[in-house]
gemmi code that builds the backbone of each chain (N, CA, C; Angstrom):
import gemmi

chains = {
    "A": [
        ("MET", (85.226, 122.334, 98.644), (84.949, 120.760, 98.833), (83.408, 120.262, 98.929)),
        ("SER", (83.131, 119.209, 98.494), (81.855, 118.488, 98.368), (81.194, 118.488, 99.921)),
        ("THR", (79.829, 118.211, 99.822), (79.277, 118.064, 101.162), (79.750, 117.146, 102.287)),
        ("ASN", (80.031, 116.003, 101.542), (80.305, 114.730, 102.654), (81.559, 114.592, 102.720)),
        ("ALA", (82.780, 114.996, 101.868), (83.960, 114.831, 102.261), (84.494, 115.361, 103.460)),
        ("PRO", (84.169, 116.414, 103.719), (84.689, 117.283, 105.295), (84.456, 116.185, 106.249)),
        ("PRO", (83.223, 115.979, 106.771), (82.869, 115.066, 107.764), (83.701, 113.636, 107.899)),
        ("LEU", (83.796, 113.252, 106.531), (84.376, 112.034, 106.550), (85.949, 112.137, 106.713)),
        ("LEU", (86.611, 113.280, 106.798), (87.945, 113.366, 106.683), (88.018, 113.712, 108.349)),
        ("HIS", (87.141, 114.530, 109.001), (87.253, 114.758, 110.344), (87.214, 113.426, 111.198)),
        ("GLU", (86.429, 112.534, 110.415), (86.046, 111.262, 111.105), (87.538, 110.287, 111.112)),
        ("ILE", (88.029, 110.588, 109.853), (89.540, 110.038, 109.787), (90.906, 110.372, 110.483)),
        ("ALA", (90.539, 111.947, 110.954), (91.493, 112.481, 111.704), (91.112, 112.129, 113.059)),
        ("THR", (89.962, 111.799, 113.413), (89.789, 111.290, 114.927), (90.422, 109.811, 115.082)),
        ("LEU", (90.484, 108.946, 114.042), (90.653, 107.638, 114.123), (92.375, 107.633, 113.970)),
        ("LEU", (92.653, 108.637, 113.293), (94.369, 108.728, 113.135), (94.988, 109.242, 114.595)),
        ("ASP", (94.259, 110.173, 114.906), (94.661, 110.807, 116.533), (94.617, 109.343, 117.396)),
        ("ARG", (93.691, 108.863, 117.449), (93.491, 107.586, 118.513), (94.601, 106.521, 117.902)),
        ("LEU", (94.787, 106.156, 116.904), (95.680, 105.215, 116.295), (97.160, 105.773, 116.826)),
        ("ALA", (97.565, 107.322, 116.648), (98.815, 107.443, 117.172), (98.938, 107.333, 118.755)),
        ("ARG", (98.064, 107.561, 119.331), (97.872, 107.683, 120.819), (97.777, 106.273, 121.687)),
        ("THR", (96.889, 105.319, 121.139), (96.770, 104.338, 121.554), (97.059, 103.101, 120.853)),
        ("GLY", (97.246, 103.210, 119.371), (97.722, 101.992, 118.830), (96.414, 101.328, 118.145)),
        ("GLU", (95.227, 101.663, 118.410), (94.135, 101.173, 117.976), (93.403, 102.145, 117.043)),
        ("GLY", (93.157, 101.874, 115.716), (92.591, 102.839, 114.808), (90.988, 102.419, 114.633)),
        ("GLY", (90.621, 102.359, 113.385), (89.324, 101.919, 112.986), (89.037, 102.069, 111.560)),
        ("ASN", (87.942, 102.387, 111.316), (87.328, 101.912, 109.906), (86.342, 102.891, 109.345)),
        ("VAL", (86.249, 103.414, 108.444), (85.353, 104.224, 107.945), (84.648, 103.585, 106.650)),
        ("GLN", (83.171, 103.075, 106.625), (82.404, 102.520, 105.810), (82.518, 103.341, 104.561)),
        ("LEU", (82.700, 103.021, 103.420), (82.115, 103.950, 102.141), (81.118, 103.259, 101.383)),
        ("TYR", (81.131, 102.121, 101.190), (80.100, 101.262, 100.509), (78.713, 101.469, 101.084)),
        ("GLY", (77.772, 101.937, 100.448), (76.371, 101.942, 100.988), (76.115, 103.401, 101.644)),
        ("LEU", (77.483, 104.195, 101.786), (76.936, 105.643, 101.967), (76.276, 106.588, 100.949)),
        ("PRO", (75.412, 107.288, 101.358), (74.729, 108.192, 100.353), (75.897, 109.291, 99.974)),
        ("LEU", (76.784, 109.079, 99.108), (77.780, 110.013, 98.820), (77.195, 110.595, 97.481)),
        ("GLN", (77.184, 112.107, 97.436), (76.858, 112.788, 96.265), (78.134, 112.821, 95.094)),
        ("PRO", (77.575, 113.080, 93.948), (78.640, 113.252, 93.087), (79.796, 114.098, 93.397)),
        ("GLY", (80.952, 113.785, 93.174), (82.139, 114.479, 93.685), (82.680, 114.606, 94.951)),
        ("ASP", (81.849, 113.767, 95.810), (82.546, 113.286, 97.143), (83.353, 112.594, 97.217)),
        ("TYR", (83.355, 111.277, 96.498), (84.246, 110.398, 96.275), (85.721, 110.877, 95.511)),
        ("GLU", (85.551, 111.822, 94.406), (86.900, 112.288, 93.997), (87.526, 113.170, 95.270)),
        ("ALA", (86.618, 114.021, 95.783), (87.096, 114.782, 96.710), (87.750, 114.052, 97.825)),
        ("LEU", (87.438, 113.253, 98.335), (88.055, 112.337, 99.422), (89.268, 111.840, 98.851)),
        ("GLN", (89.320, 111.129, 97.507), (90.547, 110.691, 97.103), (91.557, 111.561, 96.772)),
        ("GLU", (91.124, 112.846, 96.362), (91.988, 114.148, 96.342), (92.795, 114.374, 97.650)),
        ("ALA", (91.846, 114.337, 98.552), (92.393, 114.695, 99.982), (93.393, 113.636, 100.373)),
        ("LEU", (92.897, 112.826, 100.116), (93.662, 111.681, 100.816), (95.005, 111.184, 100.049)),
        ("GLY", (94.979, 111.377, 98.720), (96.124, 111.286, 97.801), (96.670, 109.884, 97.822)),
        ("GLU", (97.648, 109.715, 97.089), (98.014, 108.279, 96.817), (99.628, 108.011, 97.448)),
        ("GLY", (99.457, 106.840, 98.141), (100.883, 106.670, 98.937), (101.638, 105.590, 98.116)),
        ("GLU", (102.642, 105.066, 98.857), (103.834, 104.313, 98.227), (103.446, 102.710, 98.044)),
        ("ILE", (102.469, 102.238, 98.710), (102.133, 100.917, 98.930), (100.995, 100.539, 98.485)),
        ("SER", (100.902, 99.773, 97.395), (99.791, 98.928, 96.861), (99.695, 97.643, 96.703)),
        ("ALA", (98.539, 96.821, 97.027), (98.396, 95.367, 97.394), (97.356, 94.980, 96.576)),
        ("GLU", (97.313, 93.823, 96.176), (96.140, 92.960, 96.059), (96.053, 91.790, 96.462)),
        ("LEU", (94.802, 91.188, 96.805), (94.526, 89.903, 97.166), (93.481, 89.251, 96.156)),
        ("GLN", (94.074, 88.297, 95.770), (92.997, 87.453, 94.780), (92.211, 86.398, 95.930)),
        ("ALA", (90.643, 86.499, 95.846), (90.088, 85.539, 96.539), (89.070, 85.100, 95.329)),
        ("LEU", (87.679, 85.315, 95.746), (86.779, 85.008, 94.999), (86.899, 86.099, 93.899)),
        ("GLY", (87.129, 87.315, 94.346), (87.416, 88.370, 93.120), (88.554, 89.250, 93.703)),
        ("PRO", (89.014, 90.265, 93.002), (90.299, 90.978, 93.382), (89.804, 91.862, 94.641)),
        ("THR", (90.823, 91.948, 95.789), (90.384, 93.052, 96.958), (91.881, 94.209, 96.209)),
        ("GLN", (91.632, 95.328, 96.015), (92.926, 96.303, 96.112), (92.962, 97.002, 97.455)),
        ("ILE", (94.155, 97.192, 97.948), (94.489, 97.659, 99.261), (95.762, 98.711, 98.894)),
        ("ARG", (95.273, 100.358, 99.209), (96.228, 100.992, 98.886), (96.614, 102.069, 99.766)),
        ("GLU", (97.621, 102.167, 100.233), (97.812, 103.224, 101.419), (97.694, 104.597, 100.645)),
        ("THR", (97.048, 105.436, 101.302), (96.960, 106.822, 100.883), (98.459, 107.718, 101.202)),
        ("ALA", (98.358, 108.793, 100.766), (99.426, 109.751, 101.091), (99.520, 109.888, 102.732)),
        ("LEU", (98.420, 109.818, 103.297), (98.367, 110.047, 104.530), (99.094, 108.709, 105.142)),
        ("TYR", (100.018, 108.478, 105.926), (100.525, 107.286, 106.497), (99.467, 106.897, 107.690)),
        ("GLY", (99.051, 105.320, 107.220), (98.353, 104.892, 108.295), (96.861, 104.802, 107.852)),
        ("VAL", (96.429, 105.542, 106.694), (95.321, 105.553, 106.165), (95.110, 104.694, 104.893)),
        ("TRP", (94.630, 103.604, 104.585), (94.268, 102.668, 103.781), (92.838, 102.633, 102.850)),
        ("TRP", (92.838, 102.650, 101.777), (91.905, 102.449, 101.153), (91.663, 101.123, 100.474)),
        ("ILE", (90.254, 100.288, 100.624), (90.169, 99.085, 100.458), (88.926, 98.961, 99.769)),
        ("THR", (89.017, 98.042, 98.561), (88.107, 98.008, 97.495), (87.874, 96.381, 97.135)),
        ("HIS", (86.663, 95.866, 97.574), (86.656, 94.664, 97.306), (85.737, 94.439, 96.140)),
        ("ARG", (85.991, 93.633, 95.149), (85.257, 93.246, 93.970), (84.995, 91.877, 93.613)),
        ("ASN", (84.077, 91.483, 93.204), (83.302, 90.223, 93.030), (84.178, 89.654, 91.545)),
        ("GLY", (83.679, 88.420, 91.386), (84.418, 87.881, 89.994), (84.007, 88.868, 88.815)),
        ("GLU", (82.862, 89.520, 88.739), (82.422, 90.460, 87.604), (83.112, 91.649, 87.603)),
        ("GLN", (84.081, 91.991, 88.670), (84.589, 93.076, 88.676), (83.754, 94.305, 89.404)),
        ("GLU", (82.713, 94.004, 89.901), (81.603, 94.920, 90.475), (82.339, 95.183, 91.981)),
        ("VAL", (82.153, 96.510, 92.231), (82.539, 96.877, 93.829), (81.324, 96.104, 94.766)),
        ("VAL", (81.846, 95.415, 95.706), (81.099, 94.805, 96.697), (81.258, 95.227, 97.922)),
        ("ASP", (82.223, 95.939, 98.236), (82.505, 96.632, 99.658), (83.721, 97.431, 99.332)),
        ("GLU", (83.575, 98.707, 99.899), (84.614, 99.972, 100.081), (84.737, 100.619, 101.145)),
        ("SER", (86.082, 100.513, 101.692), (86.086, 101.070, 103.204), (87.360, 101.816, 103.221)),
        ("ILE", (87.692, 102.730, 103.929), (88.897, 103.357, 104.591), (89.255, 102.689, 105.915)),
        ("GLU", (90.549, 102.190, 106.049), (91.170, 101.655, 107.186), (92.116, 102.528, 107.903)),
        ("VAL", (92.019, 102.681, 108.918), (93.144, 103.777, 109.783), (93.514, 102.715, 110.820)),
        ("THR", (95.175, 102.381, 109.972), (95.667, 101.261, 110.876), (97.116, 101.105, 110.447)),
        ("ARG", (98.069, 100.864, 111.336), (99.736, 100.528, 110.688), (99.605, 99.268, 109.748)),
        ("CYS", (98.620, 98.369, 110.010), (98.477, 97.237, 108.929), (97.089, 96.834, 108.632)),
        ("PRO", (96.701, 96.875, 107.397), (95.078, 96.110, 107.259), (95.139, 94.823, 107.834)),
        ("ALA", (94.037, 94.555, 108.258), (93.835, 93.018, 108.771), (93.987, 92.103, 107.563)),
        ("ILE", (93.507, 92.451, 106.331), (93.507, 91.687, 105.246), (94.949, 91.327, 104.568)),
        ("LEU", (95.909, 92.189, 105.248), (97.388, 91.955, 104.834), (98.063, 91.182, 106.019)),
        ("GLN", (97.472, 90.745, 106.979), (98.101, 89.991, 107.784), (97.546, 88.687, 108.091)),
        ("THR", (98.702, 87.539, 108.031), (98.208, 86.289, 108.133), (97.881, 85.979, 109.453)),
        ("PRO", (96.507, 85.162, 109.338), (95.919, 84.651, 110.424), (96.655, 83.798, 111.399)),
        ("ALA", (96.892, 83.883, 112.735), (97.599, 83.030, 113.512), (97.321, 81.501, 113.114)),
        ("GLU", (96.263, 81.223, 112.852), (96.095, 79.777, 112.731), (96.566, 79.172, 111.397)),
        ("ASP", (96.513, 80.428, 110.501), (97.217, 79.601, 109.084), (98.515, 79.513, 109.273)),
        ("VAL", (99.374, 80.228, 110.169), (100.852, 80.050, 110.275), (101.231, 78.659, 110.959)),
        ("ALA", (100.238, 78.214, 111.946), (100.203, 76.931, 112.438), (100.337, 75.996, 111.508)),
        ("GLU", (99.180, 75.991, 110.609), (98.753, 75.215, 109.463), (100.179, 74.669, 108.567)),
        ("ALA", (100.657, 76.091, 108.117), (101.744, 76.355, 107.394), (102.896, 75.495, 107.854)),
        ("ALA", (103.192, 75.567, 109.084), (104.198, 75.226, 109.864), (104.377, 73.406, 109.529)),
        ("LEU", (103.038, 72.868, 110.057), (102.883, 71.494, 110.024), (102.863, 71.070, 108.337)),
        ("ALA", (102.396, 71.708, 107.692), (102.363, 71.430, 105.994), (103.863, 71.220, 105.555)),
        ("LEU", (104.695, 72.151, 105.843), (105.929, 72.379, 105.437), (106.981, 71.291, 106.085)),
        ("ARG", (106.693, 70.842, 107.302), (107.604, 70.077, 108.028), (107.147, 68.461, 107.559)),
        ("LYS", (105.781, 68.304, 107.331), (105.489, 66.936, 106.616), (105.906, 66.786, 105.293)),
        ("ARG", (106.059, 67.953, 104.459), (106.298, 67.782, 103.081), (108.120, 67.386, 103.005)),
        ("LEU", (109.001, 68.388, 104.191), (110.252, 68.074, 104.265), (110.298, 66.387, 104.755)),
        ("SER", (109.479, 65.952, 105.792), (109.839, 64.738, 106.068), (109.653, 63.721, 105.120)),
        ("VAL", (108.577, 63.770, 104.333), (108.377, 63.014, 103.246), (109.397, 63.123, 102.190)),
        ("ALA", (110.249, 64.245, 102.140), (111.244, 64.387, 101.125), (112.576, 63.468, 101.675)),
        ("THR", (112.564, 63.830, 102.779), (113.818, 63.028, 103.398), (113.665, 61.751, 103.404)),
        ("LYS", (112.366, 61.236, 103.600), (112.029, 59.615, 103.701), (112.452, 59.006, 102.434)),
        ("GLY", (111.851, 59.940, 101.290), (112.145, 59.633, 99.776), (113.566, 59.219, 99.562)),
        ("GLU", (114.346, 60.064, 99.850), (116.073, 60.219, 99.715), (116.559, 58.979, 100.543)),
        ("HIS", (116.006, 58.651, 101.531), (116.681, 57.681, 102.454), (116.276, 56.325, 101.793)),
        ("ASP", (114.997, 56.162, 101.221), (114.223, 55.250, 100.749), (114.960, 54.754, 99.470)),
        ("GLY", (115.393, 55.918, 98.490), (115.785, 55.838, 97.241), (117.332, 55.471, 97.384)),
    ],
    "B": [
        ("MET", (115.591, 67.418, 94.052), (115.749, 68.652, 94.527), (116.903, 69.282, 94.462)),
        ("SER", (117.161, 70.297, 94.163), (118.535, 70.794, 94.082), (119.498, 70.840, 95.452)),
        ("THR", (120.636, 71.356, 95.681), (121.392, 71.008, 96.742), (121.201, 71.978, 97.778)),
        ("ASN", (120.672, 73.279, 97.287), (120.645, 74.259, 98.644), (119.191, 74.706, 98.859)),
        ("ALA", (118.378, 74.174, 98.023), (116.689, 74.456, 98.751), (116.467, 73.627, 99.858)),
        ("PRO", (116.780, 72.296, 99.842), (116.407, 71.956, 101.005), (116.687, 72.517, 102.524)),
        ("PRO", (118.188, 72.920, 102.608), (118.395, 73.551, 103.843), (117.727, 74.833, 104.134)),
        ("LEU", (117.410, 75.489, 103.017), (116.796, 76.835, 103.227), (115.260, 76.377, 103.552)),
        ("LEU", (114.979, 75.437, 103.064), (113.292, 75.026, 103.542), (112.965, 74.565, 104.948)),
        ("HIS", (114.370, 73.951, 105.258), (114.301, 73.467, 106.810), (114.737, 74.637, 107.683)),
        ("GLU", (115.421, 75.605, 107.384), (115.500, 77.156, 107.785), (114.032, 77.601, 108.052)),
        ("ILE", (113.396, 77.660, 106.921), (111.808, 78.474, 106.922), (111.048, 77.725, 107.790)),
        ("ALA", (111.059, 76.220, 107.686), (110.722, 75.405, 108.816), (110.622, 75.796, 109.965)),
        ("THR", (111.868, 76.038, 110.614), (112.128, 76.410, 111.867), (111.650, 77.883, 112.320)),
        ("LEU", (111.605, 78.496, 111.137), (111.204, 80.054, 111.500), (109.702, 80.110, 111.765)),
        ("LEU", (109.065, 79.248, 110.759), (107.342, 78.984, 110.858), (107.053, 78.309, 112.249)),
        ("ASP", (107.689, 77.221, 112.713), (107.408, 76.839, 113.993), (107.587, 77.953, 115.189)),
        ("ARG", (108.642, 78.527, 114.941), (108.698, 79.618, 115.963), (107.673, 80.850, 116.029)),
        ("LEU", (107.229, 81.026, 114.782), (106.216, 82.158, 114.688), (105.021, 81.821, 115.257)),
        ("ALA", (104.621, 80.196, 114.804), (103.640, 79.878, 115.326), (103.298, 79.715, 116.837)),
        ("ARG", (104.703, 79.282, 117.409), (104.740, 79.326, 118.809), (104.675, 80.465, 119.847)),
        ("THR", (105.543, 81.471, 119.052), (105.893, 82.671, 119.982), (105.506, 83.894, 119.350)),
        ("GLY", (105.002, 83.894, 117.901), (104.743, 85.164, 117.620), (105.761, 85.730, 116.754)),
        ("GLU", (107.180, 85.294, 117.095), (108.473, 85.861, 116.403), (108.885, 85.038, 115.504)),
        ("GLY", (108.802, 85.595, 114.051), (109.512, 85.061, 112.953), (110.860, 85.139, 112.573)),
        ("GLY", (111.174, 85.446, 111.504), (112.484, 85.788, 111.311), (112.696, 85.792, 109.719)),
        ("ASN", (114.181, 85.791, 109.169), (114.312, 86.125, 107.912), (115.310, 85.248, 107.336)),
        ("VAL", (115.345, 84.890, 105.866), (116.264, 84.255, 105.347), (116.683, 85.125, 104.023)),
        ("GLN", (117.889, 85.480, 104.218), (118.537, 86.319, 103.132), (118.893, 85.505, 101.953)),
        ("LEU", (118.251, 85.830, 100.757), (118.799, 85.458, 99.671), (119.843, 85.728, 98.698)),
        ("TYR", (119.473, 87.075, 98.768), (120.625, 87.760, 97.761), (122.013, 87.750, 98.693)),
        ("GLY", (123.024, 87.288, 97.549), (124.458, 87.324, 98.134), (124.753, 85.689, 98.449)),
        ("LEU", (123.877, 85.087, 98.531), (123.906, 83.365, 98.673), (124.521, 82.743, 97.566)),
        ("PRO", (125.231, 81.713, 97.853), (126.031, 81.141, 96.462), (124.944, 80.196, 96.019)),
        ("LEU", (123.591, 80.449, 95.207), (122.732, 79.848, 94.956), (123.197, 78.898, 93.804)),
        ("GLN", (123.052, 77.802, 93.356), (123.481, 77.252, 92.154), (122.174, 77.017, 91.154)),
        ("PRO", (122.568, 77.031, 90.075), (121.682, 76.854, 89.104), (120.511, 76.055, 89.357)),
        ("GLY", (119.183, 76.091, 89.439), (117.956, 75.549, 89.825), (117.614, 75.972, 91.207)),
        ("ASP", (118.561, 76.103, 92.148), (118.380, 76.539, 93.420), (117.003, 77.632, 93.750)),
        ("TYR", (117.076, 78.417, 92.945), (116.073, 79.730, 93.126), (114.611, 78.881, 92.737)),
        ("GLU", (114.543, 78.317, 91.516), (113.626, 77.779, 90.948), (112.818, 76.582, 91.840)),
        ("ALA", (113.920, 75.724, 92.520), (113.493, 74.992, 93.211), (112.678, 75.302, 94.589)),
        ("LEU", (113.205, 76.398, 94.903), (112.625, 77.301, 96.164), (111.394, 77.773, 95.819)),
        ("GLN", (111.288, 78.534, 94.799), (110.003, 78.924, 94.279), (108.915, 77.918, 94.053)),
        ("GLU", (109.303, 76.921, 93.592), (108.357, 75.538, 93.159), (107.848, 75.271, 94.475)),
        ("ALA", (108.814, 75.083, 95.579), (108.327, 74.487, 97.004), (107.631, 75.296, 97.521)),
        ("LEU", (107.616, 76.591, 97.300), (106.814, 77.690, 98.344), (105.506, 77.932, 97.704)),
        ("GLY", (105.492, 77.961, 96.327), (104.363, 78.241, 95.776), (103.955, 79.721, 95.747)),
        ("GLU", (102.606, 79.770, 94.953), (102.347, 81.470, 95.087), (101.014, 81.467, 96.010)),
        ("GLY", (100.975, 82.488, 96.790), (99.768, 82.746, 97.352), (98.746, 83.665, 96.916)),
        ("GLU", (97.828, 84.401, 97.846), (96.691, 85.391, 97.338), (97.454, 86.729, 97.597)),
        ("ILE", (98.344, 86.996, 98.178), (98.624, 88.524, 98.312), (99.843, 88.841, 97.520)),
        ("SER", (99.666, 89.726, 96.821), (100.930, 90.349, 96.254), (100.868, 92.182, 96.731)),
        ("ALA", (102.000, 92.507, 96.772), (102.128, 94.014, 96.983), (103.479, 94.696, 96.562)),
        ("GLU", (103.025, 95.862, 96.077), (104.294, 96.692, 95.668), (104.465, 97.918, 96.314)),
        ("LEU", (105.655, 98.352, 96.597), (106.278, 99.517, 97.256), (106.843, 100.174, 96.412)),
        ("GLN", (106.587, 101.444, 96.019), (107.579, 102.446, 95.085), (107.997, 103.395, 95.955)),
        ("ALA", (109.623, 103.271, 96.309), (110.351, 104.130, 96.686), (111.401, 104.487, 95.509)),
        ("LEU", (112.613, 104.410, 95.611), (113.557, 104.994, 94.881), (113.579, 103.701, 93.811)),
        ("GLY", (113.208, 102.423, 94.052), (112.686, 101.530, 93.254), (111.677, 100.569, 93.499)),
        ("PRO", (111.222, 99.982, 92.646), (109.805, 99.018, 93.160), (110.279, 97.929, 94.028)),
        ("THR", (109.681, 97.746, 95.110), (109.925, 96.577, 95.986), (108.825, 95.579, 95.946)),
        ("GLN", (108.931, 94.375, 95.474), (107.653, 93.416, 95.680), (107.627, 92.769, 96.805)),
        ("ILE", (106.580, 92.243, 97.280), (106.163, 91.424, 98.440), (105.209, 90.628, 97.990)),
        ("ARG", (105.096, 89.365, 97.986), (104.320, 88.251, 97.723), (104.408, 87.404, 98.751)),
        ("GLU", (103.044, 87.087, 99.013), (102.782, 85.775, 100.161), (102.960, 84.606, 99.535)),
        ("THR", (103.724, 83.635, 99.886), (103.796, 82.473, 98.903), (102.633, 81.517, 99.448)),
        ("ALA", (102.579, 80.422, 98.999), (101.326, 79.346, 99.212), (101.480, 79.062, 100.663)),
        ("LEU", (102.581, 79.232, 101.200), (102.719, 78.527, 102.734), (102.599, 80.137, 103.456)),
        ("TYR", (101.111, 80.010, 104.298), (101.235, 81.169, 104.903), (101.964, 81.838, 105.854)),
        ("GLY", (102.249, 82.853, 105.891), (103.177, 83.409, 106.691), (104.774, 83.671, 106.210)),
        ("VAL", (104.776, 82.879, 104.837), (106.115, 83.164, 104.331), (106.162, 84.057, 103.104)),
        ("TRP", (106.702, 85.163, 103.077), (106.889, 86.086, 102.219), (108.115, 86.457, 101.456)),
        ("TRP", (107.929, 86.482, 100.094), (108.968, 86.449, 99.142), (109.202, 88.239, 98.918)),
        ("ILE", (110.389, 88.576, 99.435), (110.465, 90.175, 99.341), (111.823, 90.383, 98.339)),
        ("THR", (111.346, 90.992, 97.041), (112.510, 91.501, 96.111), (112.588, 93.081, 96.012)),
        ("HIS", (114.021, 93.616, 96.283), (113.685, 95.215, 96.064), (114.628, 95.251, 94.734)),
        ("ARG", (114.280, 96.110, 93.922), (114.954, 96.405, 92.875), (115.293, 98.088, 92.765)),
        ("ASN", (116.405, 98.638, 91.949), (116.708, 99.837, 92.106), (116.174, 100.449, 90.742)),
        ("GLY", (116.393, 101.684, 90.585), (115.466, 102.502, 89.327), (115.846, 101.946, 88.152)),
        ("GLU", (116.858, 100.970, 87.943), (117.371, 100.325, 86.853), (116.653, 98.886, 86.672)),
        ("GLN", (115.774, 98.543, 87.756), (114.988, 97.254, 87.618), (116.020, 96.006, 88.047)),
        ("GLU", (117.374, 96.408, 88.578), (118.261, 95.222, 88.921), (117.886, 94.916, 90.103)),
        ("VAL", (117.844, 93.742, 90.541), (117.469, 93.293, 92.189), (118.740, 93.721, 93.047)),
        ("VAL", (118.562, 94.357, 94.235), (119.517, 94.906, 94.966), (119.366, 94.189, 96.260)),
        ("ASP", (118.377, 93.452, 96.498), (118.101, 92.686, 97.753), (116.906, 91.791, 97.698)),
        ("GLU", (117.046, 90.608, 98.260), (115.959, 89.757, 98.026), (115.972, 88.687, 99.270)),
        ("SER", (114.908, 88.513, 100.090), (114.819, 87.721, 101.019), (113.361, 87.035, 101.339)),
        ("ILE", (113.561, 86.073, 102.208), (112.137, 85.479, 102.664), (111.759, 85.782, 104.221)),
        ("GLU", (110.811, 86.300, 103.967), (110.492, 86.989, 105.707), (109.273, 85.997, 105.826)),
        ("VAL", (109.404, 85.488, 107.172), (108.578, 84.668, 107.937), (107.708, 85.234, 108.923)),
        ("THR", (106.747, 85.874, 108.746), (106.051, 86.785, 109.616), (104.383, 86.891, 109.464)),
        ("ARG", (103.600, 87.573, 110.239), (102.405, 87.539, 109.830), (101.863, 88.785, 109.017)),
        ("CYS", (103.124, 89.742, 108.925), (102.868, 90.852, 107.931), (104.104, 91.604, 108.132)),
        ("PRO", (105.005, 91.611, 106.878), (106.203, 92.062, 106.395), (106.230, 93.460, 107.036)),
        ("ALA", (107.549, 93.790, 107.702), (107.710, 95.202, 108.272), (107.474, 96.223, 107.248)),
        ("ILE", (107.933, 96.111, 105.861), (107.786, 97.077, 104.997), (106.367, 97.326, 104.628)),
        ("LEU", (105.281, 96.517, 105.133), (103.880, 96.676, 104.685), (103.373, 97.338, 105.979)),
        ("GLN", (104.163, 97.802, 107.000), (103.700, 98.267, 108.222), (104.059, 99.618, 108.460)),
        ("THR", (102.822, 100.586, 108.840), (103.420, 102.087, 108.507), (103.938, 102.169, 109.954)),
        ("PRO", (105.255, 102.895, 110.083), (105.867, 103.245, 111.208), (105.149, 104.127, 112.110)),
        ("ALA", (105.169, 103.885, 113.295), (104.128, 104.386, 114.289), (104.693, 106.161, 114.493)),
        ("GLU", (105.667, 106.527, 114.278), (105.942, 107.831, 114.198), (105.333, 108.534, 112.958)),
        ("ASP", (105.279, 107.741, 111.821), (104.593, 108.192, 110.632), (103.211, 108.542, 110.740)),
        ("VAL", (102.488, 107.609, 111.838), (100.910, 107.815, 111.882), (100.810, 109.263, 112.467)),
        ("ALA", (101.517, 109.536, 113.696), (101.367, 110.713, 114.453), (101.716, 111.951, 113.664)),
        ("GLU", (102.607, 111.847, 112.532), (102.857, 112.973, 111.610), (101.467, 113.123, 110.895)),
        ("ALA", (101.072, 111.962, 110.254), (99.925, 111.940, 109.279), (98.612, 112.625, 109.975)),
        ("ALA", (98.572, 112.466, 111.476), (97.279, 112.743, 112.370), (97.679, 114.097, 112.329)),
        ("LEU", (98.826, 114.888, 112.544), (98.913, 116.291, 112.572), (98.889, 116.769, 111.485)),
        ("ALA", (99.221, 116.196, 110.325), (99.068, 117.010, 108.853), (97.562, 116.971, 108.580)),
        ("LEU", (96.783, 116.016, 109.003), (95.504, 116.067, 108.432), (94.767, 117.102, 109.385)),
        ("ARG", (94.969, 117.116, 110.673), (94.102, 118.054, 111.450), (94.585, 119.532, 111.236)),
        ("LYS", (95.828, 119.627, 110.430), (96.171, 121.171, 110.234), (95.558, 121.456, 108.887)),
        ("ARG", (95.323, 120.711, 108.069), (94.591, 120.629, 106.947), (93.354, 121.210, 106.765)),
        ("LEU", (92.547, 120.313, 107.838), (91.249, 120.470, 108.046), (90.968, 121.856, 108.757)),
        ("SER", (91.761, 122.323, 109.747), (91.674, 123.551, 110.519), (91.856, 124.887, 109.588)),
        ("VAL", (92.650, 124.613, 108.505), (92.972, 125.452, 107.567), (91.878, 125.557, 106.504)),
        ("ALA", (91.188, 124.548, 106.241), (89.783, 124.659, 105.372), (88.888, 125.092, 106.109)),
        ("THR", (88.775, 124.835, 107.326), (87.434, 125.289, 108.264), (87.514, 126.878, 108.234)),
        ("LYS", (89.025, 127.328, 108.394), (89.124, 128.831, 108.684), (88.744, 129.441, 107.319)),
        ("GLY", (89.184, 128.801, 106.193), (89.067, 129.296, 104.902), (87.441, 129.408, 104.703)),
        ("GLU", (86.556, 128.620, 105.200), (85.240, 128.761, 105.019), (84.811, 129.880, 105.844)),
        ("HIS", (85.012, 130.022, 107.090), (84.635, 131.023, 107.954), (85.039, 132.361, 107.351)),
        ("ASP", (86.172, 132.649, 107.111), (86.688, 133.734, 106.189), (86.035, 134.235, 105.284)),
        ("GLY", (85.607, 133.079, 104.249), (84.838, 133.466, 103.261), (83.416, 133.650, 103.312)),
    ],
}
model = gemmi.Model(1)
for chain_id, residues in chains.items():
    chain = gemmi.Chain(chain_id)
    for i, (resn, *xyz) in enumerate(residues, 1):
        res = gemmi.Residue()
        res.name, res.seqid = resn, gemmi.SeqId(i, " ")
        for name, pos in zip(("N", "CA", "C"), xyz):
            atom = gemmi.Atom()
            atom.name, atom.element = name, gemmi.Element(name[0])
            atom.pos, atom.b_iso = gemmi.Position(*pos), 0.0
            res.add_atom(atom)
        chain.add_residue(res)
    model.add_chain(chain)
structure = gemmi.Structure()
structure.add_model(model)
structure.setup_entities()
């Protein structure tokens, strides 16, 4: 195995232990790490591919893939030119980026109520 | 608007209110409903498309798409022949199907620890 993959895997194991014990996981930043040739591939091979893959479309695409290790997610942010601008491994039961912020839920509830009341009013008026 | 879409949208609004207020959402089953022609399209049009889409590969593919209404997710299960076998709208901050079960995390932590200890032992032996 490459030089850098084993310490990263040990860090992931520590975070997984903590997630299993306390419910709190953590994050391993990959982008900006001085990874050597082969490190990236060794890490991908060790973690494997899971059953869930997701994409978020914002300014650029973000790919979120669960690895074959349950609770270990590989997250890659790209900009509009498809260049990787951030990459990390998140150890969690559900990555924050896949969770709707609480304040957005309140906003959606209001928006839908408003739309339905306009629709009902329109029916009554017509 | 079609006959069945408005009551479904009202049900979704009630669940969104509850999610915003208490953190607990709910589920609207679509599969098996006697939807009339146009109901499905009217519902899709009213909910719109959001930024997150995910896929889970198990026996068949499951598609999970957040709608333009934050916290409202459209979930379609297909079998190996690509036939829809279940379809529902989930009102939640994160669909259960995207969350790693707690017991799987403990299993993954053990599996990774075991693999790392075998790798370390291998290095010491070699």
